[in-house]
C-alpha positions as CSV (number, residue, x, y, z in Angstrom):
1,X,39.5,86.4,83.9
2,X,38.7,82.8,82.5
3,X,35.5,82.3,80.9
4,X,35.8,78.7,82.1
5,X,36.9,78.3,85.5
6,X,37.9,75.0,86.8
7,X,35.9,73.8,90.2
8,X,38.1,74.8,93.0
9,X,36.7,72.0,95.1
10,X,38.3,69.3,92.9
11,X,41.5,67.9,94.1
12,X,44.3,68.7,91.6
13,X,47.2,66.6,90.6
14,X,50.6,67.7,89.8
15,X,50.7,70.6,87.4
16,X,51.4,69.8,83.6
17,X,55.1,70.2,82.7
18,X,54.6,70.7,79.1
19,X,53.8,74.1,77.6
20,X,51.1,74.9,75.1
21,X,52.5,78.4,74.4
22,X,51.5,79.2,70.8
23,X,49.0,76.1,70.7
24,X,45.5,76.5,69.9
25,X,42.9,73.7,70.7
26,X,39.4,73.2,69.5
27,X,36.8,71.9,71.9
28,X,34.0,70.6,69.8
29,X,30.6,70.3,71.4
30,X,26.8,70.2,70.5
31,X,24.5,72.8,71.4
32,X,23.5,71.0,74.6
33,X,24.0,68.2,76.8
34,X,27.7,68.8,77.2
35,X,28.9,67.6,80.6
36,X,30.2,70.7,82.1
37,X,33.1,69.5,84.0
38,X,34.4,67.6,80.9
39,X,34.6,70.9,79.0
40,X,35.8,73.2,82.0
41,X,38.7,71.1,83.5
42,X,40.3,70.2,80.1
43,X,39.8,73.8,79.0
44,X,41.5,75.1,82.3
45,X,44.5,72.6,81.9
46,X,45.1,73.9,78.5
47,X,45.0,77.5,79.8
48,X,47.3,76.7,82.6
49,X,49.8,75.3,80.4
50,X,49.7,78.5,78.2
51,X,47.3,77.2,75.4
52,X,44.3,78.8,73.7
53,X,41.3,77.0,73.9
54,X,38.3,77.8,71.3
55,X,34.7,76.2,71.5
56,X,33.4,75.1,68.3
57,X,29.8,74.1,67.7
58,X,27.1,73.5,64.9
59,X,25.9,76.9,65.4
60,X,27.2,80.4,66.8
61,X,25.6,81.7,69.9
62,X,25.8,79.8,73.2
63,X,25.8,76.1,74.3
64,X,24.0,74.5,77.3
65,X,26.2,72.5,79.3
66,X,24.6,70.0,82.1
67,X,25.7,68.5,85.4
68,X,24.5,64.9,84.8
69,X,21.0,65.5,83.9
70,X,20.6,69.1,85.2
71,X,21.2,72.1,83.4
72,X,24.2,74.0,84.3
73,X,26.0,77.0,82.8
74,X,26.0,78.2,79.1
75,X,29.2,78.9,77.2
76,X,29.8,81.3,74.3
77,X,30.8,79.7,70.9
78,X,33.9,80.9,69.3
79,X,33.2,79.5,66.0
80,X,30.6,77.7,64.2
81,X,31.6,74.3,62.6
82,X,31.2,75.4,59.2
83,X,33.6,78.2,59.6
84,X,36.1,76.3,61.4
85,X,39.4,74.9,59.7
86,X,41.4,72.0,61.2
87,X,44.6,73.8,59.9
88,X,43.9,76.9,62.5
89,X,44.3,74.3,65.4
90,X,46.7,72.1,66.8
91,X,44.5,69.5,68.5
92,X,41.0,68.6,69.2
93,X,39.1,67.7,72.3
94,X,35.8,66.1,72.7
95,X,34.0,66.4,76.0
96,X,31.3,64.0,76.9
97,X,27.9,64.0,78.1
98,X,25.2,61.4,76.7
99,X,23.3,63.7,74.5
100,X,26.3,65.9,73.5
101,X,28.1,63.2,71.1
102,X,24.9,61.7,70.3
103,X,23.8,65.2,68.6
104,X,27.4,65.7,67.1
105,X,27.4,62.3,65.3
106,X,24.3,63.3,63.4
107,X,25.8,66.4,62.1
108,X,28.0,65.7,59.0
109,X,30.1,68.9,59.4
110,X,31.0,68.2,62.9
111,X,31.9,64.7,62.1
112,X,33.8,65.7,59.0
113,X,35.7,68.2,61.4
114,X,36.6,65.8,63.8
115,X,37.9,63.3,61.0
116,X,39.9,66.0,59.8
117,X,42.2,66.0,62.8
118,X,43.0,62.3,62.1
119,X,43.7,63.0,58.5
120,X,46.0,65.9,59.5
121,X,47.8,63.7,62.1
122,X,46.9,66.1,64.9
123,X,46.1,64.8,68.5
124,X,42.5,64.2,69.4
125,X,41.4,63.7,73.1
126,X,37.9,62.2,73.8
127,X,36.4,61.4,77.5
128,X,33.2,59.4,78.5
129,X,30.7,59.2,75.7
130,X,32.7,61.5,73.4
131,X,33.8,58.6,71.2
132,X,30.6,58.1,69.7
133,X,31.4,61.0,67.4
134,X,34.8,59.1,66.4
135,X,32.7,55.9,65.7
136,X,30.4,57.8,63.3
137,X,33.9,59.3,61.9
138,X,35.3,55.9,61.4
139,X,38.6,56.6,62.7
140,X,38.9,54.0,65.5
141,X,39.8,51.0,63.4
142,X,42.9,49.2,64.9
143,X,43.3,51.9,67.7
144,X,43.1,51.3,71.4
145,X,40.7,53.2,73.6
146,X,38.5,53.7,76.7
147,X,35.2,55.4,77.3
148,X,32.4,55.2,79.3
149,X,31.5,51.5,79.5
150,X,28.4,51.6,77.6
151,X,30.3,52.4,74.3
152,X,32.2,49.4,74.5
153,X,30.3,47.5,71.8
154,X,29.9,50.5,69.3
155,X,33.8,51.0,69.7
156,X,34.3,47.2,69.2
157,X,32.1,47.1,66.1
158,X,33.7,50.2,64.9
159,X,36.9,48.2,64.8
160,X,38.7,49.7,68.2
161,X,40.0,47.9,71.0
162,X,38.2,48.9,74.1
163,X,40.1,48.7,77.5
164,X,39.0,49.9,81.2
165,X,41.8,52.1,82.1
166,X,41.9,55.8,83.6
167,X,43.5,57.1,80.4
168,X,44.7,55.7,77.1
169,X,47.2,57.0,74.9
170,X,47.4,55.4,71.3
171,X,50.1,56.3,69.2
172,X,49.6,53.6,66.6
173,X,48.3,55.8,63.9
174,X,49.2,59.3,62.5
175,X,47.1,61.1,65.0
176,X,47.7,60.6,68.9
177,X,44.3,59.4,70.4
178,X,43.9,60.2,74.2
179,X,40.8,58.8,75.9
180,X,39.3,58.5,79.4
181,X,36.4,56.8,81.1
182,X,34.5,59.5,83.1
183,X,35.1,62.7,85.2
184,X,36.8,60.8,87.8
185,X,39.7,60.5,85.3
186,X,40.0,64.2,84.4
187,X,43.1,65.0,86.3
188,X,45.1,62.1,84.3
189,X,43.2,63.0,81.0
190,X,44.1,66.7,81.5
191,X,47.8,65.9,82.0
192,X,47.9,63.5,78.9
193,X,46.3,66.0,76.9
194,X,48.8,68.7,77.6
195,X,51.8,66.6,77.4
196,X,50.8,64.9,74.0
197,X,49.9,68.4,72.4
198,X,52.9,70.0,73.9
199,X,55.1,67.4,72.2
200,X,53.3,67.5,68.8
């Protein structure tokens, strides 16, 4: 039984055709403030494609997810950031939520972990407010991406090109960068995540 079940009421698009068999994907979150659906939906997409998702957070224990501003479920952490190694993963997913990436970008170890995927040329996927962590990691220069609209100035100031599109796949750097704007883009985000990680 899955720990993170996708919401069955959500309308699903076509199932991903790529396989993630043998691939392990890190989901990096803060201790609280994660937008729950932006964690559970990509997590379910990775599992459905045969991959192994792992929850990484600054501390061991549990993290608190939210449904917008209301507390939702808690989820067990698989590995603390201090013990996590980029070489143990094939890709990184950064869920959103306003407080989640705002906390992560003040955590030096979490920022370094995220940056490590770019340094290693591994795919990174970020949705909604999650690119805040990437702004802090200084990995957006020359990259094209999207996000929640309020991040536009931050991304531009960090050297990125912000666009308003459902999903943006930027392959101009060593690391493929996949971004989406909000929970309404989750189907396209999950499909692009599975396809790019499967091809990496």
